[in-house]
C-alpha positions in Angstrom: -7.6 24.8 4.0 -4.2 23.0 4.1 -3.1 21.0 1.3 0.0 19.4 0.2 0.0 20.4 -3.5 1.8 19.5 -6.8 3.0 23.5 -7.5 3.1 24.5 -11.3 1.9 22.9 -14.5 3.3 19.5 -14.4 3.6 19.4 -10.6 7.0 18.0 -10.2 7.6 15.6 -7.2 8.2 18.6 -4.5 5.1 18.9 -2.2 4.3 22.3 -1.0 2.1 23.1 1.6 -0.7 25.7 1.0 -3.0 26.9 3.8 -5.4 28.8 1.2 -6.5 25.8 -1.1 -10.4 25.7 -1.4 -12.5 23.3 0.3 -14.0 20.8 -1.8 -17.5 21.7 -3.2 -20.0 19.3 -1.8 -23.7 18.6 -1.5 -25.7 15.5 -1.5 -27.8 16.1 -4.7 -24.8 16.6 -6.5 -22.9 14.1 -5.3 -25.1 11.2 -4.5 -22.8 8.2 -4.1 -19.7 10.4 -2.6 -19.2 11.8 1.1 -17.8 14.4 2.7 -14.7 13.6 5.0 -12.9 15.6 7.3 -9.3 14.0 7.2 -7.7 12.8 10.5 -4.3 10.9 8.9 -2.7 10.8 5.9 -0.2 8.6 4.3 1.9 8.6 1.4 3.0 5.6 -1.1 6.1 6.0 -3.8 3.1 6.6 -6.7 2.4 9.9 -5.3 5.8 11.3 -6.2 6.4 9.2 -9.7 3.0 10.6 -11.3 2.4 14.2 -12.8 0.0 16.7 -11.9 -2.2 16.3 -14.9 -2.2 12.5 -13.9 -2.8 12.5 -10.2 -4.6 15.9 -9.2 -3.1 19.1 -7.7 -3.0 17.5 -4.1 -0.7 14.7 -3.1 -1.7 11.4 -1.5 -4.4 8.7 -2.0 -4.5 6.7 1.4 -6.4 8.6 4.7 -8.8 8.2 7.6 -11.2 10.8 8.9 -14.9 11.4 10.0 -17.7 11.8 7.6 -19.0 15.5 7.6 -21.7 15.2 5.1 -23.3 12.1 2.7 -24.7 12.1 -0.8 -28.4 11.7 -0.8 -28.0 8.2 -2.4 -25.7 6.7 0.7 -27.1 4.4 3.2 -24.4 2.6 4.5 -22.3 5.9 6.1 -23.7 8.6 8.5 -22.3 11.8 9.5 -19.7 11.1 12.3 -18.6 7.8 11.3 -14.9 7.0 11.2 -13.7 5.9 8.1 -10.7 5.4 6.4 -9.8 4.1 2.3 -8.3 6.0 -0.8 -9.3 9.1 -2.4 -8.5 10.1 -6.0 -8.7 14.0 -5.0 -5.8 13.7 -2.7 -5.6 13.1 0.7 -3.0 15.4 2.3 -5.7 17.9 2.9 -8.1 19.0 5.6 -11.1 17.6 3.5 -11.7 15.6 0.7 -14.7 14.2 -1.1 -15.0 10.1 -1.7 -16.9 7.5 -3.0 -18.2 5.4 -0.5 -16.9 2.3 -2.7 -13.2 3.4 -1.7 -14.0 3.5 1.8 -14.9 1.2 5.2 -15.7 2.2 8.8 -13.3 1.4 11.6 -14.3 1.5 15.7 -11.9 4.3 17.3 -11.8 1.8 20.3 -9.6 -0.5 17.8 -7.7 1.6 15.5 -6.2 5.3 15.9 -6.5 7.6 12.7 -3.1 7.3 12.3 -3.1 3.3 12.3 -6.4 3.2 10.2 -4.9 5.6 7.3 -1.4 3.5 7.2 -3.7 0.6 5.9 -5.5 1.5 2.5 -2.8 0.9 -0.4 -0.3 -1.2 1.5 -2.9 -3.6 2.8 -5.3 -4.1 0.5 -2.6 -4.4 -2.6 -1.2 -7.2 -0.6 -4.4 -9.1 0.4 -5.3 -8.9 -3.4 -1.8 -10.4 -4.6 -1.7 -13.0 -1.9 -5.5 -13.8 -3.2 -3.9 -14.1 -6.8 -1.1 -16.2 -5.2 -3.0 -18.4 -4.1 -1.9 -18.6 -0.7 -3.7 -20.2 1.9 -3.4 -22.6 5.2 0.3 -24.2 4.8 1.4 -22.2 1.8 5.0 -21.1 1.4 5.4 -17.4 0.4 8.6 -15.5 -0.7 8.3 -11.7 -0.1 11.0 -9.7 -2.1 11.0 -6.2 -0.2 9.8 -7.2 2.8 10.6 -4.0 5.2 8.5 -1.6 3.0 5.4 -0.7 3.5 4.2 -3.2 1.1 6.2 -5.9 1.8 5.5 -5.6 5.9 1.8 -5.9 5.2 1.9 -8.8 3.0 4.3 -10.5 5.7 1.1 -9.7 8.2 -1.2 -10.9 5.8 0.5 -14.2 5.0 0.6 -15.0 8.7 -3.5 -14.3 9.0 -3.8 -16.4 6.0 -2.0 -19.4 7.3 1.1 -19.7 5.7 3.5 -21.9 7.3 6.6 -21.0 5.4 7.3 -17.2 5.1 10.4 -16.1 3.8 11.5 -12.6 3.8 14.4 -11.1 1.3 15.5 -7.5 2.6 18.9 -6.4 4.8 20.5 -7.6 7.3 19.4 -4.8 9.4 15.9 -5.4 9.0 15.9 -9.1 9.9 14.7 -8.7 13.4 11.9 -6.6 12.2 10.6 -8.7 9.6 10.5 -11.5 11.8 8.7 -9.8 14.8 6.2 -9.3 11.9 6.2 -12.9 11.1 8.4 -14.0 8.7 9.8 -17.6 9.5 13.0 -16.9 7.3 15.1 -14.3 6.3 17.6 -14.3 3.8 19.9 -10.8 2.6 19.4 -9.6 -0.5 22.8 -7.7 0.1 24.7 -10.8 0.4 25.1 -12.0 -3.0 26.5 -15.8 -2.1 23.5 -16.7 0.4 20.9 -15.1 -2.0 21.8 -17.1 -4.9 22.3 -19.8 -2.3 18.3 -19.7 -1.6 17.3 -19.7 -5.2 19.5 -22.5 -6.1 18.2 -24.5 -3.4 14.6 -23.8 -3.4 13.8 -23.8 -7.1 10.1 -25.4 -7.6 9.2 -25.3 -4.1 7.6 -21.7 -3.7 3.4 -21.4 -3.8 3.6 -17.5 -4.0 6.2 -15.3 -4.9 5.3 -11.9 -3.8 8.1 -8.9 -5.5 7.8 -5.8 -3.8 11.1 -4.6 -5.1 11.3 -5.1 -9.1 11.1 -2.0 -10.7 11.0 0.1 -7.6 13.9 2.1 -8.6 17.6 1.2 -8.3 17.8 -1.5 -10.7 16.2 -4.4 -8.6 15.4 -7.2 -11.3 13.9 -10.5 -9.3 11.5 -11.5 -12.3 13.7 -14.5 -13.7 14.7 -16.1 -10.9 11.5 -15.9 -9.0 9.7 -17.7 -11.6 11.9 -20.5 -11.4 11.0 -21.0 -7.6 7.5 -21.7 -8.2 5.7 -24.9 -7.6 5.3 -26.3 -11.0 1.5 -25.7 -12.4 0.4 -24.2 -9.3 2.6 -21.3 -8.2 2.3 -17.9 -8.9 4.5 -14.8 -9.6 3.1 -11.5 -8.3 5.0 -8.3 -8.9 3.8 -4.7 -7.7 5.8 -2.9 -10.5 8.3 -3.4 -13.3 10.2 -2.1 -16.4 7.5 -0.4 -19.2 7.2 -3.9 -21.1 6.2 -5.3 -18.1 3.5 -2.4 -17.8 2.8 -3.1 -21.4 2.1 -6.8 -21.7 0.3 -6.7 -18.5 -2.3 -3.7 -18.7 -2.2 -3.4 -22.7 -1.6 -6.7 -24.1 -2.5 -9.1 -21.5 0.5 -10.9 -22.5 2.4 -12.0 -19.3 4.1 -15.3 -19.0 1.8 -18.1 -17.4 1.8 -17.5 -13.2 3.1 -13.8 -13.7 0.9 -11.4 -12.5 1.2 -7.2 -12.3 -1.2 -6.3 -9.5 -3.1 -3.4 -9.8 -4.9 -2.4 -6.4 -9.2 -2.4 -7.0 -9.9 -0.5 -3.7 -13.3 -1.9 -2.0 -15.1 -1.8 1.2 -15.2 -5.4 1.5 -11.2 -5.7 1.0 -11.3 -2.9 3.6 -12.8 -4.5 6.3 -11.3 -7.9 5.5 -8.0 -6.1 6.3 -9.2 -4.7 9.6 -10.4 -8.7 10.8 -7.3 -9.9 9.3 -4.9 -8.3 11.5 -7.0 -8.2 14.6 -7.1 -12.2 14.3 -3.3 -12.0 14.8 -3.0 -8.7 17.1 -1.0 -6.8 14.9 -0.9 -2.9 14.0 0.8 -1.3 11.1 4.5 -0.1 11.8 4.3 3.8 11.2 6.8 6.9 10.7 4.2 9.7 12.0 5.2 13.0 10.8 3.6 16.3 11.5 1.7 18.1 8.2 3.6 21.0 8.3 6.0 22.3 5.7 9.1 20.8 7.4 7.3 17.5 8.3 6.3 17.1 4.5 9.6 17.5 3.0 11.1 14.8 5.5 8.4 12.6 5.2 8.9 12.6 0.8 12.6 13.0 1.5 12.2 9.5 3.5 10.1 7.9 1.3 12.3 8.5 -1.8 15.1 7.4 0.2 13.7 3.4 0.2 14.9 3.0 3.2 11.6 3.6 5.0 10.4 0.9 7.9 6.8 0.5 7.4 4.3 3.4 6.5 5.1 7.0 6.2 1.5 8.9 8.2 1.0 12.7 8.6 -0.9 13.5 11.2 -3.8 16.1 10.0 -5.5 16.1 13.3 
C-alpha cells in the first residue's frame, strides 16, 4: 500500500512516499476492539514532524477519515461501510490503518466530505477540551493567541459555538479578515508591538480564558507571563498547547504548574468527536483546508507549508 514513511532508524522529519508498505494485518479475533479502515483523507499537525520514528512509528500522521472495511469481534457500534474519522497511533498517511473504536466517530457523508472530516480531530478536539478547561460558556470572554492556524481557527469556531460574546484573536494583520469571518469579535496584531502591549495593559483581569496556540511553537514566542495577568481574578484560566521543556516537566511529570495554568494533552474520544460535529453544524461552519495530492511532491509541499508556520487552517491530503 501507499504510505508516507519516516525513513532510516530515527526517521528524521522528511517523509518519503512508499508504494510497497505492507497492509496492516487485521483479524477480528486478534483485534477485538479495533476496526480496519480504508483511509480516504488524512491531515497533518506539527507533532508529526517533531517526533522521532521510535516514538511515533514508521508512518506519518494522526488525523484521518475513511471507510470501515473490517471490525473486531467485540465491536458493536461500528459496521463495515461506516464513514468514520478520528486519530490513529499507527499512522494516518497510508491507504489503510487499524484503530481502536474509542478514538473514532461516525459521520454523515451528506453533511461532511472525507477531506473536511479528516481536518477536524486533533485541532478541534484539542480546542474543545481546552476551552472546557477554560470554563468557556455563554457570555464568556476568550483570547485566542495564534488564531489563524489550525488549532487557533478551531478555537475561534468553538468559542463561538459555546456562546462566548467576546472572542479576541491575536494574529498577523494579513489574517485579520480570516479570523473575523471565523467568529472573532476583535483582532490584535502580534507584529504591532505598541498595539499588542496596549491590549495587554488595558485588559488586565478581564479575560475568562486565554487559549494559547503560539507559545513554544518554534520561533521563540512566549505569552505565558503576560497572559496570566489578563485572567479574571480567581476564575480565569490560561490554557496552552505547548511550551518550553520546563513547562512540560512541571505540567506532565510534577503536576506543579501555576494555579489557573493548564497544559493540554488531547484525549481523543468518540463523544468529543461527535460534539465537534454538532457544534460546527449549529453555527454552520466547515474547517478551512489546504488540500494536497498524496504524491511525493504533494507530501513535500504539505510538510514544507506546515513547517513554515504560515499555514491558514489545516493541511489535508486526498488519498481517494
